[in-house]
Structure formats: structure tokens, C-alpha cells
C-alpha positions as semicolon CSV with decimal commas, in nm:
position;residue;x (nm);y (nm);z (nm)
1;X;-5,878;-10,426;-0,638
2;X;-6,060;-10,699;-0,448
3;X;-6,367;-10,824;-0,629
4;X;-6,696;-10,748;-0,452
5;X;-6,860;-11,062;-0,317
6;X;-7,196;-11,145;-0,469
7;X;-7,505;-11,093;-0,259
8;X;-7,685;-11,423;-0,206
9;X;-8,061;-11,378;-0,223
10;X;-8,306;-11,643;-0,113
11;X;-8,652;-11,638;-0,268
12;X;-8,905;-11,838;-0,072
13;X;-9,246;-11,976;-0,162
14;X;-9,461;-12,168;0,085
15;X;-9,706;-12,319;-0,161
16;X;-9,977;-12,576;-0,207
17;X;-10,136;-12,474;-0,538
18;X;-10,096;-12,622;-0,885
19;X;-10,082;-12,268;-1,023
20;X;-9,744;-12,222;-0,850
21;X;-9,536;-12,293;-1,161
22;X;-9,718;-12,028;-1,362
23;X;-9,663;-11,773;-1,086
24;X;-9,296;-11,867;-1,057
25;X;-9,251;-11,826;-1,433
26;X;-9,399;-11,476;-1,417
27;X;-9,162;-11,379;-1,138
28;X;-8,854;-11,517;-1,315
29;X;-8,941;-11,314;-1,625
30;X;-8,987;-11,016;-1,394
31;X;-8,642;-11,065;-1,236
32;X;-8,492;-11,090;-1,583
33;X;-8,664;-10,773;-1,700
34;X;-8,547;-10,585;-1,389
35;X;-8,183;-10,677;-1,455
36;X;-8,131;-10,919;-1,167
37;X;-8,082;-11,233;-1,377
38;X;-7,725;-11,250;-1,503
39;X;-7,602;-10,978;-1,268
40;X;-7,261;-11,099;-1,146
41;X;-7,307;-10,922;-0,812
42;X;-7,632;-11,105;-0,734
43;X;-7,703;-11,474;-0,678
44;X;-8,069;-11,580;-0,704
45;X;-8,158;-11,892;-0,506
46;X;-8,506;-12,045;-0,498
47;X;-8,658;-12,217;-0,192
48;X;-8,992;-12,393;-0,226
49;X;-9,167;-12,549;0,075
50;X;-9,461;-12,742;-0,069
51;X;-9,771;-12,893;0,088
52;X;-9,916;-13,192;-0,097
53;X;-10,231;-13,207;0,117
54;X;-10,358;-12,850;0,073
55;X;-10,502;-12,907;-0,275
56;X;-10,415;-13,277;-0,322
57;X;-10,115;-13,206;-0,541
58;X;-9,809;-13,415;-0,626
59;X;-9,439;-13,332;-0,607
60;X;-9,405;-13,276;-0,982
61;X;-9,662;-12,996;-0,961
62;X;-9,380;-12,798;-0,802
63;X;-9,059;-12,950;-0,935
64;X;-9,149;-12,981;-1,304
65;X;-9,050;-12,625;-1,394
66;X;-8,931;-12,547;-1,747
67;X;-8,551;-12,591;-1,763
68;X;-8,506;-12,260;-1,946
69;X;-8,661;-12,085;-1,646
70;X;-8,463;-12,272;-1,381
71;X;-8,142;-12,208;-1,574
72;X;-8,183;-11,838;-1,494
73;X;-8,143;-11,909;-1,122
74;X;-7,826;-12,001;-0,935
75;X;-7,981;-12,276;-0,726
76;X;-8,312;-12,425;-0,617
77;X;-8,418;-12,628;-0,315
78;X;-8,749;-12,812;-0,286
79;X;-8,855;-12,873;0,073
80;X;-9,113;-13,142;0,141
81;X;-9,208;-13,331;0,456
82;X;-8,929;-13,587;0,412
83;X;-8,654;-13,324;0,385
84;X;-8,792;-13,145;0,693
85;X;-8,779;-13,476;0,882
86;X;-8,416;-13,520;0,776
87;X;-8,327;-13,179;0,917
88;X;-8,512;-13,257;1,241
89;X;-8,314;-13,583;1,276
90;X;-7,988;-13,399;1,212
91;X;-8,060;-13,133;1,476
92;X;-8,158;-13,397;1,731
93;X;-7,858;-13,620;1,660
94;X;-7,625;-13,321;1,700
95;X;-7,787;-13,241;2,036
96;X;-7,893;-12,897;1,918
97;X;-8,253;-12,947;2,031
98;X;-8,471;-13,232;2,149
99;X;-8,720;-13,404;1,921
100;X;-9,009;-13,231;2,100
101;X;-8,842;-12,892;2,054
102;X;-8,769;-12,954;1,687
103;X;-9,132;-13,044;1,625
104;X;-9,244;-12,719;1,784
105;X;-9,050;-12,524;1,521
106;X;-9,084;-12,758;1,221
107;X;-9,399;-12,958;1,300
108;X;-9,743;-12,881;1,158
109;X;-9,923;-12,559;1,076
110;X;-9,896;-12,251;0,860
111;X;-9,588;-12,111;1,032
112;X;-9,364;-12,416;1,000
113;X;-9,331;-12,395;0,622
114;X;-9,200;-12,042;0,661
115;X;-8,963;-12,159;0,934
116;X;-8,834;-12,432;0,701
117;X;-8,767;-12,171;0,433
118;X;-8,586;-11,946;0,681
119;X;-8,381;-12,232;0,824
120;X;-8,264;-12,358;0,484
121;X;-8,178;-12,009;0,360
122;X;-7,974;-11,936;0,673
123;X;-7,806;-12,276;0,653
124;X;-7,705;-12,193;0,295
125;X;-7,560;-11,856;0,403
126;X;-7,814;-11,642;0,220
127;X;-7,786;-11,269;0,292
128;X;-8,162;-11,221;0,283
129;X;-8,481;-11,411;0,211
130;X;-8,785;-11,265;0,038
131;X;-9,120;-11,436;0,091
132;X;-9,356;-11,443;-0,205
133;X;-9,703;-11,599;-0,220
134;X;-9,835;-11,824;-0,496
135;X;-10,150;-11,611;-0,529
136;X;-9,975;-11,274;-0,557
137;X;-9,841;-11,131;-0,883
138;X;-9,582;-10,857;-0,954
139;X;-9,830;-10,599;-1,082
140;X;-10,018;-10,304;-0,932
141;X;-10,364;-10,174;-1,021
142;X;-10,492;-9,820;-0,964
143;X;-10,835;-9,667;-1,002
144;X;-10,759;-9,306;-1,084
145;X;-10,927;-9,309;-1,425
146;X;-11,250;-9,449;-1,566
147;X;-11,082;-9,785;-1,611
148;X;-10,830;-9,983;-1,407
149;X;-10,468;-9,891;-1,484
150;X;-10,202;-10,162;-1,452
151;X;-9,830;-10,137;-1,398
152;X;-9,551;-10,390;-1,353
153;X;-9,367;-10,399;-1,021
154;X;-9,001;-10,478;-0,959
155;X;-9,075;-10,637;-0,623
156;X;-8,745;-10,814;-0,560
157;X;-8,532;-10,525;-0,686
158;X;-8,718;-10,282;-0,458
159;X;-8,659;-10,495;-0,149
160;X;-8,290;-10,534;-0,236
161;X;-8,253;-10,158;-0,258
162;X;-8,366;-10,115;0,103
163;X;-8,292;-10,439;0,296
164;X;-7,926;-10,346;0,342
165;X;-8,028;-10,095;0,609
166;X;-8,310;-10,281;0,780
167;X;-8,395;-10,603;0,959
168;X;-8,713;-10,642;0,757
169;X;-8,863;-10,479;0,450
170;X;-9,233;-10,509;0,385
171;X;-9,417;-10,418;0,064
172;X;-9,775;-10,324;-0,018
173;X;-10,069;-10,526;-0,147
174;X;-10,351;-10,448;-0,385
175;X;-10,628;-10,652;-0,544
176;X;-10,840;-10,887;-0,337
177;X;-10,640;-10,853;-0,018
178;X;-10,928;-10,929;0,218
179;X;-11,139;-11,246;0,199
180;X;-11,440;-11,044;0,317
181;X;-11,691;-11,029;0,028
182;X;-11,899;-10,729;-0,071
183;X;-12,209;-10,713;0,148
184;X;-12,536;-10,553;0,043
185;X;-12,716;-10,448;0,359
186;X;-13,076;-10,545;0,424
187;X;-13,309;-10,594;0,721
188;X;-13,108;-10,899;0,832
189;X;-12,758;-10,767;0,768
190;X;-12,755;-10,402;0,864
191;X;-12,434;-10,202;0,856
192;X;-12,433;-10,198;1,235
193;X;-12,457;-10,579;1,253
194;X;-12,174;-10,631;1,007
195;X;-11,956;-10,364;1,170
196;X;-12,004;-10,526;1,513
197;X;-11,911;-10,867;1,372
198;X;-11,597;-10,733;1,201
199;X;-11,492;-10,550;1,518
200;X;-11,520;-10,877;1,712
201;X;-11,291;-11,077;1,484
202;X;-11,055;-10,802;1,360
203;X;-10,716;-10,666;1,466
204;X;-10,531;-10,335;1,429
205;X;-10,476;-10,389;1,056
206;X;-10,801;-10,564;0,963
207;X;-11,046;-10,315;1,113
208;X;-11,383;-10,168;1,027
209;X;-11,254;-9,843;0,875
210;X;-11,031;-10,036;0,633
211;X;-11,300;-10,290;0,550
212;X;-11,565;-10,025;0,486
213;X;-11,338;-9,849;0,235
214;X;-11,256;-10,176;0,057
215;X;-11,622;-10,277;0,043
216;X;-11,714;-9,944;-0,115
217;X;-11,474;-10,042;-0,397
218;X;-11,639;-10,381;-0,435
219;X;-11,388;-10,569;-0,221
220;X;-11,089;-10,440;-0,418
221;X;-10,787;-10,264;-0,267
222;X;-10,628;-10,029;-0,521
223;X;-10,264;-9,922;-0,522
224;X;-10,181;-9,574;-0,397
225;X;-10,030;-9,371;-0,682
226;X;-9,839;-9,164;-0,428
227;X;-9,658;-9,474;-0,307
228;X;-9,591;-9,590;-0,662
229;X;-9,435;-9,260;-0,768
230;X;-9,246;-9,168;-0,450
231;X;-8,975;-9,435;-0,459
232;X;-8,924;-9,377;-0,087
233;X;-8,937;-9,625;0,198
234;X;-9,086;-9,537;0,535
235;X;-9,016;-9,683;0,875
236;X;-9,293;-9,896;1,023
237;X;-9,381;-9,757;1,366
238;X;-9,496;-9,965;1,658
239;X;-9,872;-9,964;1,711
240;X;-10,020;-10,145;2,011
241;X;-9,696;-10,335;2,077
242;X;-9,653;-10,450;1,715
243;X;-9,485;-10,340;1,393
244;X;-9,738;-10,490;1,156
245;X;-9,610;-10,669;0,849
246;X;-9,752;-10,918;0,599
247;X;-9,640;-11,274;0,537
248;X;-9,551;-11,214;0,171
249;X;-9,391;-10,929;-0,021
250;X;-9,167;-10,951;0,284
251;X;-8,788;-10,962;0,301
252;X;-8,582;-11,062;0,605
253;X;-8,216;-10,972;0,652
254;X;-8,020;-11,288;0,735
255;X;-7,669;-11,150;0,774
256;X;-7,694;-11,203;1,150
257;X;-7,915;-11,509;1,209
258;X;-7,932;-11,431;1,580
259;X;-8,151;-11,130;1,496
260;X;-8,404;-11,345;1,306
261;X;-8,725;-11,455;1,478
262;X;-8,927;-11,764;1,388
263;X;-9,290;-11,770;1,276
264;X;-9,557;-11,904;1,508
265;X;-9,931;-11,959;1,508
266;X;-10,164;-12,143;1,748
267;X;-10,285;-12,485;1,625
268;X;-10,518;-12,449;1,328
269;X;-10,492;-12,070;1,331
270;X;-10,334;-11,813;1,103
271;X;-10,158;-11,495;1,211
272;X;-9,796;-11,608;1,177
273;X;-9,706;-11,268;1,031
274;X;-9,901;-11,087;1,304
275;X;-9,723;-11,275;1,583
276;X;-9,387;-11,201;1,421
277;X;-9,493;-10,835;1,422
278;X;-9,513;-10,842;1,802
279;X;-9,144;-10,939;1,827
280;X;-9,003;-10,643;1,635
281;X;-8,998;-10,358;1,886
282;X;-8,618;-10,318;1,863
283;X;-8,591;-10,415;1,495
284;X;-8,580;-10,176;1,202
285;X;-8,875;-10,243;0,971
286;X;-8,918;-10,049;0,646
287;X;-9,225;-10,031;0,426
288;X;-9,099;-10,021;0,069
289;X;-9,270;-9,871;-0,241
290;X;-9,374;-10,180;-0,435
291;X;-9,701;-10,370;-0,471
292;X;-9,813;-10,722;-0,539
293;X;-10,162;-10,800;-0,668
294;X;-10,335;-11,050;-0,441
295;X;-10,563;-11,285;-0,634
296;X;-10,739;-11,390;-0,317
297;X;-11,032;-11,563;-0,488
298;X;-10,824;-11,726;-0,769
299;X;-11,022;-11,547;-1,039
300;X;-10,743;-11,355;-1,216
301;X;-10,490;-11,619;-1,322
302;X;-10,516;-11,478;-1,674
303;X;-10,321;-11,173;-1,553
304;X;-10,012;-11,391;-1,587
305;X;-10,096;-11,440;-1,954
306;X;-10,115;-11,067;-2,025
307;X;-10,493;-11,021;-2,006
308;X;-10,551;-10,701;-1,808
309;X;-10,915;-10,631;-1,718
310;X;-11,039;-10,275;-1,746
311;X;-11,264;-10,324;-1,444
312;X;-11,231;-10,549;-1,141
313;X;-11,532;-10,751;-1,037
314;X;-11,719;-10,707;-0,713
315;X;-11,672;-11,013;-0,496
316;X;-12,026;-11,089;-0,388
317;X;-12,131;-11,355;-0,140
318;X;-12,335;-11,540;-0,400
319;X;-12,140;-11,866;-0,438
320;X;-12,051;-12,146;-0,198
321;X;-11,682;-12,098;-0,282
322;X;-11,673;-11,735;-0,171
323;X;-11,885;-11,792;0,141
324;X;-11,675;-12,093;0,244
325;X;-11,353;-11,897;0,198
326;X;-11,489;-11,616;0,413
327;X;-11,600;-11,865;0,679
328;X;-11,258;-12,033;0,690
329;X;-11,087;-11,695;0,717
330;X;-11,311;-11,600;1,011
331;X;-11,225;-11,928;1,186
332;X;-10,852;-11,866;1,127
333;X;-10,878;-11,512;1,266
334;X;-11,079;-11,602;1,576
335;X;-10,835;-11,881;1,660
336;X;-10,543;-11,641;1,684
337;X;-10,711;-11,332;1,830
338;X;-10,706;-11,452;2,196
339;X;-10,328;-11,495;2,184
340;X;-10,284;-11,162;2,007
341;X;-10,485;-10,988;2,280
342;X;-10,296;-11,176;2,550
343;X;-9,966;-11,047;2,406
344;X;-10,069;-10,691;2,325
345;X;-10,330;-10,614;2,594
346;X;-10,258;-10,835;2,896
347;X;-10,398;-10,587;3,149
348;X;-10,751;-10,588;3,006
349;X;-10,746;-10,920;2,824
350;X;-11,047;-11,075;3,002
351;X;-11,255;-10,763;2,945
352;X;-11,182;-10,766;2,571
353;X;-11,264;-11,137;2,541
354;X;-11,598;-11,086;2,713
355;X;-11,677;-10,796;2,480
356;X;-11,601;-11,022;2,180
357;X;-11,830;-11,291;2,318
358;X;-12,116;-11,045;2,354
359;X;-12,062;-10,908;2,002
360;X;-12,061;-11,257;1,853
361;X;-12,368;-11,372;2,047
362;X;-12,565;-11,083;1,900
363;X;-12,437;-11,099;1,542
364;X;-12,367;-11,465;1,460
365;X;-12,733;-11,574;1,421
366;X;-12,779;-11,298;1,164
367;X;-12,448;-11,381;0,994
368;X;-12,562;-11,745;0,961
369;X;-12,896;-11,642;0,817
370;X;-12,761;-11,385;0,573
371;X;-12,491;-11,613;0,426
372;X;-12,708;-11,925;0,443
373;X;-12,431;-12,103;0,630
374;X;-12,512;-12,227;0,983
375;X;-12,147;-12,320;1,042
376;X;-12,067;-11,955;1,119
377;X;-12,205;-12,019;1,468
378;X;-11,890;-12,227;1,531
379;X;-11,690;-11,903;1,557
380;X;-11,806;-11,850;1,916
381;X;-11,707;-12,204;2,014
382;X;-11,363;-12,153;1,857
383;X;-11,320;-11,829;2,052
384;X;-11,396;-12,004;2,381
385;X;-11,164;-12,296;2,301
386;X;-10,867;-12,074;2,215
387;X;-10,935;-11,844;2,508
388;X;-10,925;-12,149;2,736
389;X;-10,586;-12,248;2,589
390;X;-10,436;-11,900;2,552
391;X;-10,179;-11,938;2,831
392;X;-10,058;-12,267;2,684
393;X;-10,032;-12,105;2,340
394;X;-9,842;-11,811;2,488
395;X;-9,591;-12,045;2,652
396;X;-9,548;-12,225;2,316
397;X;-9,501;-11,889;2,141
398;X;-9,221;-11,790;2,380
399;X;-9,064;-12,136;2,387
400;X;-9,056;-12,147;2,005
401;X;-8,841;-11,834;2,012
402;X;-8,599;-11,990;2,263
403;X;-8,572;-12,310;2,061
404;X;-8,517;-12,113;1,742
405;X;-8,242;-11,910;1,912
406;X;-8,057;-12,234;1,994
407;X;-8,088;-12,347;1,632
408;X;-7,964;-12,011;1,506
409;X;-7,663;-12,019;1,740
410;X;-7,582;-12,366;1,608
411;X;-7,595;-12,244;1,247
412;X;-7,379;-11,943;1,332
413;X;-7,114;-12,175;1,475
414;X;-7,134;-12,408;1,176
415;X;-7,105;-12,121;0,930
416;X;-6,860;-11,899;1,117
417;X;-6,569;-12,003;0,893
418;X;-6,739;-11,790;0,628
419;X;-6,799;-11,497;0,863
420;X;-6,520;-11,293;0,708
421;X;-6,725;-11,283;0,386
422;X;-7,026;-11,089;0,516
423;X;-7,241;-10,955;0,232
424;X;-7,375;-10,603;0,244
425;X;-7,307;-10,358;0,522
426;X;-7,592;-10,383;0,770
427;X;-7,724;-10,118;1,006
428;X;-7,821;-10,331;1,305
429;X;-7,991;-10,049;1,493
430;X;-8,250;-9,802;1,373
């Protein structure tokens, strides 16, 4: 009997934090405990795209991982700016794309690190790539008793169970998922003022109903026990021209690279996962029953050392760190919302932008006063700037997909000698 070929799994981190090695160690122990390490049918391959500027780190903050941990993996690839430049040179020299085109896909921004991870995993013939974040841990927390209840999560194993019949699998998140702090209303910040502000900067996933529920729990999102106990995946349906996913706890099927889309975000913006969501109308996307705990304010690193709090703290806007993080998140959101509206609501785009302007004009002076941070007023200026450039950003969004398609076709041709060794059977259509 012919021996079954091993499934080659890529595990990708786009990281810029010194805490990365601790998070990686926790995940490797998790993969060992779930039976993936040492399984002859599975090959675990690590891809790390690191950013030295984000928190002024050095290369060894990412590469100096304990040998006994790395020995449990089949391979590892560390992707810095120099290795990305080498790949750009190679693509240009082989006349796959021009230098300008290569820089659109692998240049600067949040999306390009994810594109570098995708590209390298596809180049190495991975069957799938799971994205994990360096501030998310493989545990879930519920609030069904008087104290918080914690449970380990087999994140990678859950995705592997379902990715064979989907283009994308997407898990759940608990913990401090939103950077919006708990707000105590007063005569300056009424509920109506804060709701109007959130409606101006939000999207279909980050909306007032969701935020209000999270705020009532002190800024914490708790895991749904029904999801944890069901074991079932559900298909993500299209809402407002998008199948919404998250950028981590996310697995992409790579068995046909021509079905893989690149990440994109406007300059200085976030939303790379949201823009990918708008490309998935004919792709099968499954939401799978696993959680990661998002340590969005970097206050629960001790979870990785086995210290499980019985109660989770309210995240109050009472420190410069928390207010600054919220401000930066708002800037990131407002920079990508014009393009999102332009893609999903082209017929009434101008009307929606004008409504946002009016909402921000009314609320931003009170937001500045309440948080003691006059910089919040910059949000309106950022909206106008990205509205002015929205058509240029849309053209870049579409061109990035065309450039990526050329790169994928090149990799398919390079790797086609191995095409007879396709991994798992793959249902290409829903």
C-alpha cells in the first residue's frame, strides 16, 4: 500500500514584540500536547516575519528560541527586510513582475508581512498556512460562574480538522479583543455621544451593539460555551459584500495558490483582514470552534506561565498607555473606512462619508475633552485625507490582486513538478 504523503503545515507569525518567543513556546507545547508534534502524517513548519522597528527589537529577539523547542518543528524560516528584498530582486530578475509591482505587494505596511508569510509558504509547497498573533494565546475564558473559567484550546488541530474542505477557516477570539476601553458616562461623555462616535468609525463587525455588550463586561469578550462544546464549524455568510474574518486564528488553504488572495491596506491604515474579506464571495469560509485569548493591552503575559486570574480587570481609560492605544486604533480604523465603504457601498458612498463627517464634528470635541487628549481631533483630518485618495487606494487594491495573481502563476509553474503529490483532497466549491 502506498504511504500517505505528509500534510505540510505552515505556521505564520507577523511579529514585532519581544514577548514573541514566550508565545511561541506556549504554542509549541500546545501542539505537542494535542498530538501534532511527532505525527508522521504532519509536518510543522514555522514562518516568522519580524519587524525590528515596531518596538525597537533586534533579530535575536526572534531567532534565539530554545533548541529543544525548535527541534519539535520540521523547519523554520525567519523573514526580515533583507530576505524580502532578495525575493523582490529574484521576481524582478525573472521578469515575473516589475520592481514597482513587487513593492506594491511586499513594500511597507501591515499587509506586506502577511503577504511575505503567504509567499514563502506557497513557495515551499505548504498545504495550508495558519496565522497566529504574538498577543494571542491558546486558551479560552468563560464567565458562566462567579469566577472566570479557563480552558486550553487546540487551535491548530481544530483548523486542520476543517481546512481540507474550505478555502479559509477562521476561529474565535476572547479576552481584550477591542482596544476600546470601558467608558463611564458623564455630562461630557453621554452614551449618545459615545455611540455616535463609534458608529462613525466602525464597520459591520465593530459596531455599537457589539461594543455596548463588551463594555458592560468591562471591555472583556468571553468565550461562548455553546461554541466550545459543539465541535461544529459553520459557514461564514456574506454580509454587505464581505465574509468577515480576522487576521489571526486564521488558516488559508494553499493547495491551489491561484485561489489565494493577497492582503492589502491603505498607507498607514489597518484593515488587511477586512479587505481580504471583501474578496471571498465565491470562496468557502468556515468559522471553526476554537478560541484564542487576545491580550490586547499586554497585561496578561503571566497566563503563559500558568497564572490564571479568577477575574479579568476592567480596562479603564485612566492611563496614557490605554488612551494612546485607543487613539491609534481609531486612526487606523478611520484610514481604512473610506476604502471599505467605496468597495461595499459604492452607490451611496458620498452620502455615508458626509454622515461620518457630521458625526465626528459633533463628537470629537467631547472625545478630546473626556480623554484629555486633543490629538483625537486629527481623526476628522485623516478621514478627509483618505476620502480624497480613496479612488487611488481602490486602484492599488485591485492592482495588488493582479500582481499577486502573476506571482502565484509563476510559483505554480515553478512547483508543478510536484503537482502529482497534492496533499489533502480539497473541495474547491462550496
